[in-house]
mmCIF file of the N, C-alpha and C atoms, coordinates in Angstrom:
data_MODEL
# 
_entry.id   MODEL 
# 
loop_
_atom_site.group_PDB 
_atom_site.id 
_atom_site.type_symbol 
_atom_site.label_atom_id 
_atom_site.label_alt_id 
_atom_site.label_comp_id 
_atom_site.label_asym_id 
_atom_site.label_entity_id 
_atom_site.label_seq_id 
_atom_site.pdbx_PDB_ins_code 
_atom_site.Cartn_x 
_atom_site.Cartn_y 
_atom_site.Cartn_z 
_atom_site.occupancy 
_atom_site.B_iso_or_equiv 
_atom_site.pdbx_formal_charge 
_atom_site.auth_seq_id 
_atom_site.auth_comp_id 
_atom_site.auth_asym_id 
_atom_site.auth_atom_id 
_atom_site.pdbx_PDB_model_num 
ATOM 1   N N  . UNK A 1 1  ? 11.187  -9.640  -21.635 1.00 0.00 ? 1  UNK A N  1 
ATOM 2   C CA . UNK A 1 1  ? 10.763  -9.391  -20.288 1.00 0.00 ? 1  UNK A CA 1 
ATOM 3   C C  . UNK A 1 1  ? 10.028  -8.064  -20.264 1.00 0.00 ? 1  UNK A C  1 
ATOM 4   N N  . UNK A 1 2  ? 8.924   -8.037  -19.555 1.00 0.00 ? 2  UNK A N  1 
ATOM 5   C CA . UNK A 1 2  ? 8.114   -6.821  -19.476 1.00 0.00 ? 2  UNK A CA 1 
ATOM 6   C C  . UNK A 1 2  ? 7.527   -6.711  -18.076 1.00 0.00 ? 2  UNK A C  1 
ATOM 7   N N  . UNK A 1 3  ? 7.463   -5.511  -17.561 1.00 0.00 ? 3  UNK A N  1 
ATOM 8   C CA . UNK A 1 3  ? 6.858   -5.289  -16.266 1.00 0.00 ? 3  UNK A CA 1 
ATOM 9   C C  . UNK A 1 3  ? 6.075   -3.993  -16.275 1.00 0.00 ? 3  UNK A C  1 
ATOM 10  N N  . UNK A 1 4  ? 5.033   -3.923  -15.490 1.00 0.00 ? 4  UNK A N  1 
ATOM 11  C CA . UNK A 1 4  ? 4.249   -2.691  -15.402 1.00 0.00 ? 4  UNK A CA 1 
ATOM 12  C C  . UNK A 1 4  ? 3.992   -2.359  -13.943 1.00 0.00 ? 4  UNK A C  1 
ATOM 13  N N  . UNK A 1 5  ? 3.957   -1.083  -13.649 1.00 0.00 ? 5  UNK A N  1 
ATOM 14  C CA . UNK A 1 5  ? 3.636   -0.582  -12.317 1.00 0.00 ? 5  UNK A CA 1 
ATOM 15  C C  . UNK A 1 5  ? 2.653   0.547   -12.495 1.00 0.00 ? 5  UNK A C  1 
ATOM 16  N N  . UNK A 1 6  ? 1.553   0.494   -11.807 1.00 0.00 ? 6  UNK A N  1 
ATOM 17  C CA . UNK A 1 6  ? 0.622   1.612   -11.851 1.00 0.00 ? 6  UNK A CA 1 
ATOM 18  C C  . UNK A 1 6  ? 0.253   1.973   -10.422 1.00 0.00 ? 6  UNK A C  1 
ATOM 19  N N  . UNK A 1 7  ? 0.182   3.269   -10.159 1.00 0.00 ? 7  UNK A N  1 
ATOM 20  C CA . UNK A 1 7  ? -0.072  3.749   -8.803  1.00 0.00 ? 7  UNK A CA 1 
ATOM 21  C C  . UNK A 1 7  ? -0.974  4.962   -8.868  1.00 0.00 ? 7  UNK A C  1 
ATOM 22  N N  . UNK A 1 8  ? -1.933  5.039   -7.986  1.00 0.00 ? 8  UNK A N  1 
ATOM 23  C CA . UNK A 1 8  ? -2.818  6.199   -7.876  1.00 0.00 ? 8  UNK A CA 1 
ATOM 24  C C  . UNK A 1 8  ? -3.047  6.517   -6.414  1.00 0.00 ? 8  UNK A C  1 
ATOM 25  N N  . UNK A 1 9  ? -3.096  7.789   -6.087  1.00 0.00 ? 9  UNK A N  1 
ATOM 26  C CA . UNK A 1 9  ? -3.311  8.201   -4.705  1.00 0.00 ? 9  UNK A CA 1 
ATOM 27  C C  . UNK A 1 9  ? -4.310  9.355   -4.687  1.00 0.00 ? 9  UNK A C  1 
ATOM 28  N N  . UNK A 1 10 ? -5.248  9.323   -3.754  1.00 0.00 ? 10 UNK A N  1 
ATOM 29  C CA . UNK A 1 10 ? -6.286  10.345  -3.655  1.00 0.00 ? 10 UNK A CA 1 
ATOM 30  C C  . UNK A 1 10 ? -6.432  10.792  -2.206  1.00 0.00 ? 10 UNK A C  1 
ATOM 31  N N  . UNK A 1 11 ? -6.757  12.029  -2.011  1.00 0.00 ? 11 UNK A N  1 
ATOM 32  C CA . UNK A 1 11 ? -6.994  12.570  -0.665  1.00 0.00 ? 11 UNK A CA 1 
ATOM 33  C C  . UNK A 1 11 ? -8.267  13.402  -0.697  1.00 0.00 ? 11 UNK A C  1 
ATOM 34  N N  . UNK A 1 12 ? -9.143  13.172  0.262   1.00 0.00 ? 12 UNK A N  1 
ATOM 35  C CA . UNK A 1 12 ? -10.383 13.924  0.360   1.00 0.00 ? 12 UNK A CA 1 
ATOM 36  C C  . UNK A 1 12 ? -10.520 14.454  1.770   1.00 0.00 ? 12 UNK A C  1 
ATOM 37  N N  . UNK A 1 13 ? -11.163 15.570  1.902   1.00 0.00 ? 13 UNK A N  1 
ATOM 38  C CA . UNK A 1 13 ? -11.385 16.108  3.238   1.00 0.00 ? 13 UNK A CA 1 
ATOM 39  C C  . UNK A 1 13 ? -12.333 15.201  4.004   1.00 0.00 ? 13 UNK A C  1 
ATOM 40  N N  . UNK A 1 14 ? -11.974 14.874  5.216   1.00 0.00 ? 14 UNK A N  1 
ATOM 41  C CA . UNK A 1 14 ? -12.838 14.058  6.051   1.00 0.00 ? 14 UNK A CA 1 
ATOM 42  C C  . UNK A 1 14 ? -12.731 12.560  5.830   1.00 0.00 ? 14 UNK A C  1 
ATOM 43  N N  . UNK A 1 15 ? -12.004 12.110  4.809   1.00 0.00 ? 15 UNK A N  1 
ATOM 44  C CA . UNK A 1 15 ? -11.847 10.679  4.543   1.00 0.00 ? 15 UNK A CA 1 
ATOM 45  C C  . UNK A 1 15 ? -10.372 10.298  4.605   1.00 0.00 ? 15 UNK A C  1 
ATOM 46  N N  . UNK A 1 16 ? -10.121 9.040   4.869   1.00 0.00 ? 16 UNK A N  1 
ATOM 47  C CA . UNK A 1 16 ? -8.741  8.544   4.853   1.00 0.00 ? 16 UNK A CA 1 
ATOM 48  C C  . UNK A 1 16 ? -8.193  8.608   3.428   1.00 0.00 ? 16 UNK A C  1 
ATOM 49  N N  . UNK A 1 17 ? -6.873  8.786   3.274   1.00 0.00 ? 17 UNK A N  1 
ATOM 50  C CA . UNK A 1 17 ? -6.301  8.793   1.918   1.00 0.00 ? 17 UNK A CA 1 
ATOM 51  C C  . UNK A 1 17 ? -6.437  7.420   1.259   1.00 0.00 ? 17 UNK A C  1 
ATOM 52  N N  . UNK A 1 18 ? -6.543  7.429   -0.071  1.00 0.00 ? 18 UNK A N  1 
ATOM 53  C CA . UNK A 1 18 ? -6.671  6.209   -0.852  1.00 0.00 ? 18 UNK A CA 1 
ATOM 54  C C  . UNK A 1 18 ? -5.394  6.032   -1.661  1.00 0.00 ? 18 UNK A C  1 
ATOM 55  N N  . UNK A 1 19 ? -4.812  4.840   -1.623  1.00 0.00 ? 19 UNK A N  1 
ATOM 56  C CA . UNK A 1 19 ? -3.616  4.547   -2.414  1.00 0.00 ? 19 UNK A CA 1 
ATOM 57  C C  . UNK A 1 19 ? -3.798  3.182   -3.077  1.00 0.00 ? 19 UNK A C  1 
ATOM 58  N N  . UNK A 1 20 ? -3.675  3.148   -4.392  1.00 0.00 ? 20 UNK A N  1 
ATOM 59  C CA . UNK A 1 20 ? -3.778  1.902   -5.148  1.00 0.00 ? 20 UNK A CA 1 
ATOM 60  C C  . UNK A 1 20 ? -2.476  1.704   -5.915  1.00 0.00 ? 20 UNK A C  1 
ATOM 61  N N  . UNK A 1 21 ? -1.840  0.564   -5.738  1.00 0.00 ? 21 UNK A N  1 
ATOM 62  C CA . UNK A 1 21 ? -0.625  0.256   -6.472  1.00 0.00 ? 21 UNK A CA 1 
ATOM 63  C C  . UNK A 1 21 ? -0.656  -1.186  -6.939  1.00 0.00 ? 21 UNK A C  1 
ATOM 64  N N  . UNK A 1 22 ? -0.278  -1.414  -8.192  1.00 0.00 ? 22 UNK A N  1 
ATOM 65  C CA . UNK A 1 22 ? -0.289  -2.756  -8.762  1.00 0.00 ? 22 UNK A CA 1 
ATOM 66  C C  . UNK A 1 22 ? 1.020   -2.989  -9.502  1.00 0.00 ? 22 UNK A C  1 
ATOM 67  N N  . UNK A 1 23 ? 1.571   -4.173  -9.347  1.00 0.00 ? 23 UNK A N  1 
ATOM 68  C CA . UNK A 1 23 ? 2.808   -4.543  -10.029 1.00 0.00 ? 23 UNK A CA 1 
ATOM 69  C C  . UNK A 1 23 ? 2.573   -5.865  -10.748 1.00 0.00 ? 23 UNK A C  1 
ATOM 70  N N  . UNK A 1 24 ? 2.795   -5.867  -12.067 1.00 0.00 ? 24 UNK A N  1 
ATOM 71  C CA . UNK A 1 24 ? 2.654   -7.057  -12.902 1.00 0.00 ? 24 UNK A CA 1 
ATOM 72  C C  . UNK A 1 24 ? 3.959   -7.289  -13.650 1.00 0.00 ? 24 UNK A C  1 
ATOM 73  N N  . UNK A 1 25 ? 4.226   -8.551  -14.023 1.00 0.00 ? 25 UNK A N  1 
ATOM 74  C CA . UNK A 1 25 ? 5.433   -8.870  -14.787 1.00 0.00 ? 25 UNK A CA 1 
ATOM 75  C C  . UNK A 1 25 ? 5.131   -10.028 -15.730 1.00 0.00 ? 25 UNK A C  1 
ATOM 76  N N  . UNK A 1 26 ? 5.846   -10.067 -16.842 1.00 0.00 ? 26 UNK A N  1 
ATOM 77  C CA . UNK A 1 26 ? 5.721   -11.198 -17.760 1.00 0.00 ? 26 UNK A CA 1 
ATOM 78  C C  . UNK A 1 26 ? 7.077   -11.454 -18.425 1.00 0.00 ? 26 UNK A C  1 
ATOM 79  N N  . UNK A 1 27 ? 7.352   -12.732 -18.662 1.00 0.00 ? 27 UNK A N  1 
ATOM 80  C CA . UNK A 1 27 ? 8.586   -13.155 -19.312 1.00 0.00 ? 27 UNK A CA 1 
ATOM 81  C C  . UNK A 1 27 ? 8.208   -14.152 -20.391 1.00 0.00 ? 27 UNK A C  1 
ATOM 82  N N  . UNK A 1 28 ? 8.804   -13.982 -21.581 1.00 0.00 ? 28 UNK A N  1 
ATOM 83  C CA . UNK A 1 28 ? 8.543   -14.908 -22.682 1.00 0.00 ? 28 UNK A CA 1 
ATOM 84  C C  . UNK A 1 28 ? 9.862   -15.400 -23.238 1.00 0.00 ? 28 UNK A C  1 
ATOM 85  N N  . UNK A 1 29 ? 9.957   -16.708 -23.441 1.00 0.00 ? 29 UNK A N  1 
ATOM 86  C CA . UNK A 1 29 ? 11.158  -17.313 -23.996 1.00 0.00 ? 29 UNK A CA 1 
ATOM 87  C C  . UNK A 1 29 ? 10.777  -18.097 -25.238 1.00 0.00 ? 29 UNK A C  1 
ATOM 88  N N  . UNK A 1 30 ? 11.434  -17.758 -26.361 1.00 0.00 ? 30 UNK A N  1 
ATOM 89  C CA . UNK A 1 30 ? 11.207  -18.472 -27.609 1.00 0.00 ? 30 UNK A CA 1 
ATOM 90  C C  . UNK A 1 30 ? 12.556  -18.642 -28.295 1.00 0.00 ? 30 UNK A C  1 
ATOM 91  N N  . UNK A 1 31 ? 13.067  -19.879 -28.346 1.00 0.00 ? 31 UNK A N  1 
ATOM 92  C CA . UNK A 1 31 ? 14.340  -20.110 -29.032 1.00 0.00 ? 31 UNK A CA 1 
ATOM 93  C C  . UNK A 1 31 ? 14.229  -19.788 -30.525 1.00 0.00 ? 31 UNK A C  1 
ATOM 94  N N  . UNK A 1 32 ? 15.345  -19.366 -31.115 1.00 0.00 ? 32 UNK A N  1 
ATOM 95  C CA . UNK A 1 32 ? 15.367  -19.073 -32.547 1.00 0.00 ? 32 UNK A CA 1 
ATOM 96  C C  . UNK A 1 32 ? 15.058  -20.327 -33.359 1.00 0.00 ? 32 UNK A C  1 
ATOM 97  N N  . UNK A 1 33 ? 14.340  -20.173 -34.438 1.00 0.00 ? 33 UNK A N  1 
ATOM 98  C CA . UNK A 1 33 ? 13.965  -21.261 -35.355 1.00 0.00 ? 33 UNK A CA 1 
ATOM 99  C C  . UNK A 1 33 ? 13.305  -22.431 -34.619 1.00 0.00 ? 33 UNK A C  1 
ATOM 100 N N  . UNK A 1 34 ? 12.482  -22.117 -33.644 1.00 0.00 ? 34 UNK A N  1 
ATOM 101 C CA . UNK A 1 34 ? 11.795  -23.149 -32.887 1.00 0.00 ? 34 UNK A CA 1 
ATOM 102 C C  . UNK A 1 34 ? 10.293  -22.922 -32.954 1.00 0.00 ? 34 UNK A C  1 
ATOM 103 N N  . UNK A 1 35 ? 9.548   -23.993 -32.825 1.00 0.00 ? 35 UNK A N  1 
ATOM 104 C CA . UNK A 1 35 ? 8.091   -23.900 -32.821 1.00 0.00 ? 35 UNK A CA 1 
ATOM 105 C C  . UNK A 1 35 ? 7.542   -23.869 -31.401 1.00 0.00 ? 35 UNK A C  1 
ATOM 106 N N  . UNK A 1 36 ? 8.413   -23.841 -30.420 1.00 0.00 ? 36 UNK A N  1 
ATOM 107 C CA . UNK A 1 36 ? 8.012   -23.840 -29.012 1.00 0.00 ? 36 UNK A CA 1 
ATOM 108 C C  . UNK A 1 36 ? 8.180   -22.450 -28.415 1.00 0.00 ? 36 UNK A C  1 
ATOM 109 N N  . UNK A 1 37 ? 7.355   -22.118 -27.452 1.00 0.00 ? 37 UNK A N  1 
ATOM 110 C CA . UNK A 1 37 ? 7.555   -20.899 -26.671 1.00 0.00 ? 37 UNK A CA 1 
ATOM 111 C C  . UNK A 1 37 ? 7.016   -21.135 -25.262 1.00 0.00 ? 37 UNK A C  1 
ATOM 112 N N  . UNK A 1 38 ? 7.613   -20.442 -24.321 1.00 0.00 ? 38 UNK A N  1 
ATOM 113 C CA . UNK A 1 38 ? 7.238   -20.558 -22.925 1.00 0.00 ? 38 UNK A CA 1 
ATOM 114 C C  . UNK A 1 38 ? 7.043   -19.154 -22.378 1.00 0.00 ? 38 UNK A C  1 
ATOM 115 N N  . UNK A 1 39 ? 5.927   -18.930 -21.684 1.00 0.00 ? 39 UNK A N  1 
ATOM 116 C CA . UNK A 1 39 ? 5.609   -17.597 -21.184 1.00 0.00 ? 39 UNK A CA 1 
ATOM 117 C C  . UNK A 1 39 ? 5.118   -17.698 -19.737 1.00 0.00 ? 39 UNK A C  1 
ATOM 118 N N  . UNK A 1 40 ? 5.608   -16.776 -18.896 1.00 0.00 ? 40 UNK A N  1 
ATOM 119 C CA . UNK A 1 40 ? 5.199   -16.701 -17.503 1.00 0.00 ? 40 UNK A CA 1 
ATOM 120 C C  . UNK A 1 40 ? 4.617   -15.317 -17.255 1.00 0.00 ? 40 UNK A C  1 
ATOM 121 N N  . UNK A 1 41 ? 3.373   -15.251 -16.803 1.00 0.00 ? 41 UNK A N  1 
ATOM 122 C CA . UNK A 1 41 ? 2.704   -13.998 -16.449 1.00 0.00 ? 41 UNK A CA 1 
ATOM 123 C C  . UNK A 1 41 ? 2.422   -14.002 -14.949 1.00 0.00 ? 41 UNK A C  1 
ATOM 124 N N  . UNK A 1 42 ? 2.803   -12.915 -14.285 1.00 0.00 ? 42 UNK A N  1 
ATOM 125 C CA . UNK A 1 42 ? 2.545   -12.774 -12.858 1.00 0.00 ? 42 UNK A CA 1 
ATOM 126 C C  . UNK A 1 42 ? 1.771   -11.477 -12.656 1.00 0.00 ? 42 UNK A C  1 
ATOM 127 N N  . UNK A 1 43 ? 0.615   -11.565 -12.025 1.00 0.00 ? 43 UNK A N  1 
ATOM 128 C CA . UNK A 1 43 ? -0.253  -10.413 -11.785 1.00 0.00 ? 43 UNK A CA 1 
ATOM 129 C C  . UNK A 1 43 ? -0.401  -10.169 -10.289 1.00 0.00 ? 43 UNK A C  1 
ATOM 130 N N  . UNK A 1 44 ? -0.535  -8.901  -9.934  1.00 0.00 ? 44 UNK A N  1 
ATOM 131 C CA . UNK A 1 44 ? -0.752  -8.478  -8.557  1.00 0.00 ? 44 UNK A CA 1 
ATOM 132 C C  . UNK A 1 44 ? 0.334   -9.024  -7.624  1.00 0.00 ? 44 UNK A C  1 
ATOM 133 N N  . UNK A 1 45 ? 1.579   -8.719  -7.962  1.00 0.00 ? 45 UNK A N  1 
ATOM 134 C CA . UNK A 1 45 ? 2.720   -9.207  -7.196  1.00 0.00 ? 45 UNK A CA 1 
ATOM 135 C C  . UNK A 1 45 ? 2.652   -8.730  -5.746  1.00 0.00 ? 45 UNK A C  1 
ATOM 136 N N  . UNK A 1 46 ? 2.148   -7.548  -5.515  1.00 0.00 ? 46 UNK A N  1 
ATOM 137 C CA . UNK A 1 46 ? 2.019   -7.019  -4.164  1.00 0.00 ? 46 UNK A CA 1 
ATOM 138 C C  . UNK A 1 46 ? 0.886   -7.636  -3.360  1.00 0.00 ? 46 UNK A C  1 
ATOM 139 N N  . UNK A 1 47 ? 0.096   -8.518  -3.980  1.00 0.00 ? 47 UNK A N  1 
ATOM 140 C CA . UNK A 1 47 ? -1.016  -9.223  -3.336  1.00 0.00 ? 47 UNK A CA 1 
ATOM 141 C C  . UNK A 1 47 ? -2.044  -8.261  -2.726  1.00 0.00 ? 47 UNK A C  1 
ATOM 142 N N  . UNK A 1 48 ? -2.398  -7.216  -3.471  1.00 0.00 ? 48 UNK A N  1 
ATOM 143 C CA . UNK A 1 48 ? -3.403  -6.248  -3.016  1.00 0.00 ? 48 UNK A CA 1 
ATOM 144 C C  . UNK A 1 48 ? -4.780  -6.907  -3.071  1.00 0.00 ? 48 UNK A C  1 
ATOM 145 N N  . UNK A 1 49 ? -5.520  -6.836  -1.990  1.00 0.00 ? 49 UNK A N  1 
ATOM 146 C CA . UNK A 1 49 ? -6.813  -7.520  -1.880  1.00 0.00 ? 49 UNK A CA 1 
ATOM 147 C C  . UNK A 1 49 ? -8.012  -6.626  -2.166  1.00 0.00 ? 49 UNK A C  1 
ATOM 148 N N  . UNK A 1 50 ? -7.843  -5.290  -2.074  1.00 0.00 ? 50 UNK A N  1 
ATOM 149 C CA . UNK A 1 50 ? -8.965  -4.369  -2.242  1.00 0.00 ? 50 UNK A CA 1 
ATOM 150 C C  . UNK A 1 50 ? -8.555  -3.194  -3.134  1.00 0.00 ? 50 UNK A C  1 
ATOM 151 N N  . UNK A 1 51 ? -9.417  -2.846  -4.098  1.00 0.00 ? 51 UNK A N  1 
ATOM 152 C CA . UNK A 1 51 ? -9.227  -1.660  -4.932  1.00 0.00 ? 51 UNK A CA 1 
ATOM 153 C C  . UNK A 1 51 ? -10.260 -0.627  -4.494  1.00 0.00 ? 51 UNK A C  1 
ATOM 154 N N  . UNK A 1 52 ? -9.811  0.587   -4.239  1.00 0.00 ? 52 UNK A N  1 
ATOM 155 C CA . UNK A 1 52 ? -10.710 1.652   -3.802  1.00 0.00 ? 52 UNK A CA 1 
ATOM 156 C C  . UNK A 1 52 ? -10.670 2.777   -4.821  1.00 0.00 ? 52 UNK A C  1 
ATOM 157 N N  . UNK A 1 53 ? -11.842 3.222   -5.264  1.00 0.00 ? 53 UNK A N  1 
ATOM 158 C CA . UNK A 1 53 ? -11.914 4.356   -6.186  1.00 0.00 ? 53 UNK A CA 1 
ATOM 159 C C  . UNK A 1 53 ? -12.673 5.495   -5.521  1.00 0.00 ? 53 UNK A C  1 
ATOM 160 N N  . UNK A 1 54 ? -12.428 6.682   -6.026  1.00 0.00 ? 54 UNK A N  1 
ATOM 161 C CA . UNK A 1 54 ? -12.981 7.884   -5.426  1.00 0.00 ? 54 UNK A CA 1 
ATOM 162 C C  . UNK A 1 54 ? -13.420 8.831   -6.525  1.00 0.00 ? 54 UNK A C  1 
ATOM 163 N N  . UNK A 1 55 ? -14.606 9.396   -6.390  1.00 0.00 ? 55 UNK A N  1 
ATOM 164 C CA . UNK A 1 55 ? -15.142 10.319  -7.385  1.00 0.00 ? 55 UNK A CA 1 
ATOM 165 C C  . UNK A 1 55 ? -15.773 11.507  -6.667  1.00 0.00 ? 55 UNK A C  1 
ATOM 166 N N  . UNK A 1 56 ? -15.505 12.695  -7.182  1.00 0.00 ? 56 UNK A N  1 
ATOM 167 C CA . UNK A 1 56 ? -16.044 13.908  -6.573  1.00 0.00 ? 56 UNK A CA 1 
ATOM 168 C C  . UNK A 1 56 ? -16.618 14.796  -7.667  1.00 0.00 ? 56 UNK A C  1 
ATOM 169 N N  . UNK A 1 57 ? -17.891 15.160  -7.531  1.00 0.00 ? 57 UNK A N  1 
ATOM 170 C CA . UNK A 1 57 ? -18.533 16.107  -8.441  1.00 0.00 ? 57 UNK A CA 1 
ATOM 171 C C  . UNK A 1 57 ? -19.039 17.278  -7.600  1.00 0.00 ? 57 UNK A C  1 
ATOM 172 N N  . UNK A 1 58 ? -19.746 18.186  -8.218  1.00 0.00 ? 58 UNK A N  1 
ATOM 173 C CA . UNK A 1 58 ? -20.204 19.397  -7.529  1.00 0.00 ? 58 UNK A CA 1 
ATOM 174 C C  . UNK A 1 58 ? -21.030 19.093  -6.282  1.00 0.00 ? 58 UNK A C  1 
ATOM 175 N N  . UNK A 1 59 ? -21.867 18.072  -6.347  1.00 0.00 ? 59 UNK A N  1 
ATOM 176 C CA . UNK A 1 59 ? -22.731 17.803  -5.188  1.00 0.00 ? 59 UNK A CA 1 
ATOM 177 C C  . UNK A 1 59 ? -22.706 16.340  -4.726  1.00 0.00 ? 59 UNK A C  1 
ATOM 178 N N  . UNK A 1 60 ? -21.722 15.571  -5.164  1.00 0.00 ? 60 UNK A N  1 
ATOM 179 C CA . UNK A 1 60 ? -21.677 14.162  -4.803  1.00 0.00 ? 60 UNK A CA 1 
ATOM 180 C C  . UNK A 1 60 ? -20.242 13.723  -4.553  1.00 0.00 ? 60 UNK A C  1 
ATOM 181 N N  . UNK A 1 61 ? -20.036 13.034  -3.461  1.00 0.00 ? 61 UNK A N  1 
ATOM 182 C CA . UNK A 1 61 ? -18.751 12.430  -3.142  1.00 0.00 ? 61 UNK A CA 1 
ATOM 183 C C  . UNK A 1 61 ? -18.971 10.929  -3.049  1.00 0.00 ? 61 UNK A C  1 
ATOM 184 N N  . UNK A 1 62 ? -18.297 10.161  -3.895  1.00 0.00 ? 62 UNK A N  1 
ATOM 185 C CA . UNK A 1 62 ? -18.528 8.731   -3.987  1.00 0.00 ? 62 UNK A CA 1 
ATOM 186 C C  . UNK A 1 62 ? -17.218 7.982   -3.770  1.00 0.00 ? 62 UNK A C  1 
ATOM 187 N N  . UNK A 1 63 ? -17.243 6.999   -2.879  1.00 0.00 ? 63 UNK A N  1 
ATOM 188 C CA . UNK A 1 63 ? -16.078 6.159   -2.621  1.00 0.00 ? 63 UNK A CA 1 
ATOM 189 C C  . UNK A 1 63 ? -16.522 4.713   -2.756  1.00 0.00 ? 63 UNK A C  1 
ATOM 190 N N  . UNK A 1 64 ? -15.802 3.939   -3.582  1.00 0.00 ? 64 UNK A N  1 
ATOM 191 C CA . UNK A 1 64 ? -16.189 2.569   -3.890  1.00 0.00 ? 64 UNK A CA 1 
ATOM 192 C C  . UNK A 1 64 ? -15.036 1.621   -3.568  1.00 0.00 ? 64 UNK A C  1 
ATOM 193 N N  . UNK A 1 65 ? -15.333 0.490   -2.956  1.00 0.00 ? 65 UNK A N  1 
ATOM 194 C CA . UNK A 1 65 ? -14.330 -0.517  -2.625  1.00 0.00 ? 65 UNK A CA 1 
ATOM 195 C C  . UNK A 1 65 ? -14.691 -1.819  -3.324  1.00 0.00 ? 65 UNK A C  1 
ATOM 196 N N  . UNK A 1 66 ? -13.726 -2.395  -4.056  1.00 0.00 ? 66 UNK A N  1 
ATOM 197 C CA . UNK A 1 66 ? -13.957 -3.605  -4.835  1.00 0.00 ? 66 UNK A CA 1 
ATOM 198 C C  . UNK A 1 66 ? -12.937 -4.666  -4.418  1.00 0.00 ? 66 UNK A C  1 
ATOM 199 N N  . UNK A 1 67 ? -13.381 -5.886  -4.055  1.00 0.00 ? 67 UNK A N  1 
ATOM 200 C CA . UNK A 1 67 ? -12.425 -6.950  -3.721  1.00 0.00 ? 67 UNK A CA 1 
ATOM 201 C C  . UNK A 1 67 ? -11.698 -7.439  -4.983  1.00 0.00 ? 67 UNK A C  1 
ATOM 202 N N  . UNK A 1 68 ? -10.431 -7.796  -4.827  1.00 0.00 ? 68 UNK A N  1 
ATOM 203 C CA . UNK A 1 68 ? -9.603  -8.254  -5.948  1.00 0.00 ? 68 UNK A CA 1 
ATOM 204 C C  . UNK A 1 68 ? -9.091  -9.665  -5.701  1.00 0.00 ? 68 UNK A C  1 
ATOM 205 N N  . UNK A 1 69 ? -8.693  -10.318 -6.787  1.00 0.00 ? 69 UNK A N  1 
ATOM 206 C CA . UNK A 1 69 ? -7.957  -11.564 -6.662  1.00 0.00 ? 69 UNK A CA 1 
ATOM 207 C C  . UNK A 1 69 ? -6.581  -11.246 -6.108  1.00 0.00 ? 69 UNK A C  1 
ATOM 208 N N  . UNK A 1 70 ? -6.032  -12.151 -5.361  1.00 0.00 ? 70 UNK A N  1 
ATOM 209 C CA . UNK A 1 70 ? -4.683  -11.962 -4.842  1.00 0.00 ? 70 UNK A CA 1 
ATOM 210 C C  . UNK A 1 70 ? -3.639  -12.246 -5.910  1.00 0.00 ? 70 UNK A C  1 
ATOM 211 N N  . UNK A 1 71 ? -2.452  -12.573 -5.477  1.00 0.00 ? 71 UNK A N  1 
ATOM 212 C CA . UNK A 1 71 ? -1.334  -12.919 -6.357  1.00 0.00 ? 71 UNK A CA 1 
ATOM 213 C C  . UNK A 1 71 ? -1.758  -14.039 -7.301  1.00 0.00 ? 71 UNK A C  1 
ATOM 214 N N  . UNK A 1 72 ? -1.408  -13.890 -8.578  1.00 0.00 ? 72 UNK A N  1 
ATOM 215 C CA . UNK A 1 72 ? -1.797  -14.895 -9.567  1.00 0.00 ? 72 UNK A CA 1 
ATOM 216 C C  . UNK A 1 72 ? -0.669  -15.054 -10.568 1.00 0.00 ? 72 UNK A C  1 
ATOM 217 N N  . UNK A 1 73 ? -0.351  -16.299 -10.926 1.00 0.00 ? 73 UNK A N  1 
ATOM 218 C CA . UNK A 1 73 ? 0.664   -16.541 -11.950 1.00 0.00 ? 73 UNK A CA 1 
ATOM 219 C C  . UNK A 1 73 ? 0.150   -17.605 -12.919 1.00 0.00 ? 73 UNK A C  1 
ATOM 220 N N  . UNK A 1 74 ? 0.548   -17.449 -14.175 1.00 0.00 ? 74 UNK A N  1 
ATOM 221 C CA . UNK A 1 74 ? 0.148   -18.378 -15.232 1.00 0.00 ? 74 UNK A CA 1 
ATOM 222 C C  . UNK A 1 74 ? 1.383   -18.733 -16.045 1.00 0.00 ? 74 UNK A C  1 
ATOM 223 N N  . UNK A 1 75 ? 1.644   -20.015 -16.195 1.00 0.00 ? 75 UNK A N  1 
ATOM 224 C CA . UNK A 1 75 ? 2.739   -20.504 -17.035 1.00 0.00 ? 75 UNK A CA 1 
ATOM 225 C C  . UNK A 1 75 ? 2.105   -21.096 -18.286 1.00 0.00 ? 75 UNK A C  1 
ATOM 226 N N  . UNK A 1 76 ? 2.529   -20.596 -19.457 1.00 0.00 ? 76 UNK A N  1 
ATOM 227 C CA . UNK A 1 76 ? 1.907   -21.024 -20.711 1.00 0.00 ? 76 UNK A CA 1 
ATOM 228 C C  . UNK A 1 76 ? 2.983   -21.600 -21.644 1.00 0.00 ? 76 UNK A C  1 
ATOM 229 N N  . UNK A 1 77 ? 2.715   -22.774 -22.162 1.00 0.00 ? 77 UNK A N  1 
ATOM 230 C CA . UNK A 1 77 ? 3.593   -23.416 -23.147 1.00 0.00 ? 77 UNK A CA 1 
ATOM 231 C C  . UNK A 1 77 ? 2.840   -23.480 -24.470 1.00 0.00 ? 77 UNK A C  1 
ATOM 232 N N  . UNK A 1 78 ? 3.496   -23.056 -25.539 1.00 0.00 ? 78 UNK A N  1 
ATOM 233 C CA . UNK A 1 78 ? 2.851   -23.075 -26.857 1.00 0.00 ? 78 UNK A CA 1 
ATOM 234 C C  . UNK A 1 78 ? 3.704   -23.853 -27.849 1.00 0.00 ? 78 UNK A C  1 
ATOM 235 N N  . UNK A 1 79 ? 3.031   -24.588 -28.723 1.00 0.00 ? 79 UNK A N  1 
ATOM 236 C CA . UNK A 1 79 ? 3.696   -25.306 -29.803 1.00 0.00 ? 79 UNK A CA 1 
ATOM 237 C C  . UNK A 1 79 ? 2.920   -25.050 -31.082 1.00 0.00 ? 79 UNK A C  1 
ATOM 238 N N  . UNK A 1 80 ? 3.607   -24.510 -32.074 1.00 0.00 ? 80 UNK A N  1 
ATOM 239 C CA . UNK A 1 80 ? 2.985   -24.250 -33.371 1.00 0.00 ? 80 UNK A CA 1 
ATOM 240 C C  . UNK A 1 80 ? 3.332   -25.375 -34.339 1.00 0.00 ? 80 UNK A C  1 
ATOM 241 N N  . UNK A 1 81 ? 2.316   -25.863 -35.049 1.00 0.00 ? 81 UNK A N  1 
ATOM 242 C CA . UNK A 1 81 ? 2.582   -26.921 -36.041 1.00 0.00 ? 81 UNK A CA 1 
ATOM 243 C C  . UNK A 1 81 ? 1.884   -26.624 -37.323 1.00 0.00 ? 81 UNK A C  1 
# 
């Protein structure tokens, strides 16, 4: 079993604060001495629809918004022969 959480928060003068958080999880099951395996991957558990990035240099302030896929899960079955 594996899970990841990543979070970023930014604040700029004159702009609303930016907060990005993503939660992913994966589970893999493989019996001993078996040629079968089953894996479940779940991405964007929080169902975040928009990713916002922010960049600030000496003379440029850039804010970018990117649409994202919502909640997504994949069930994978593998057989080795």
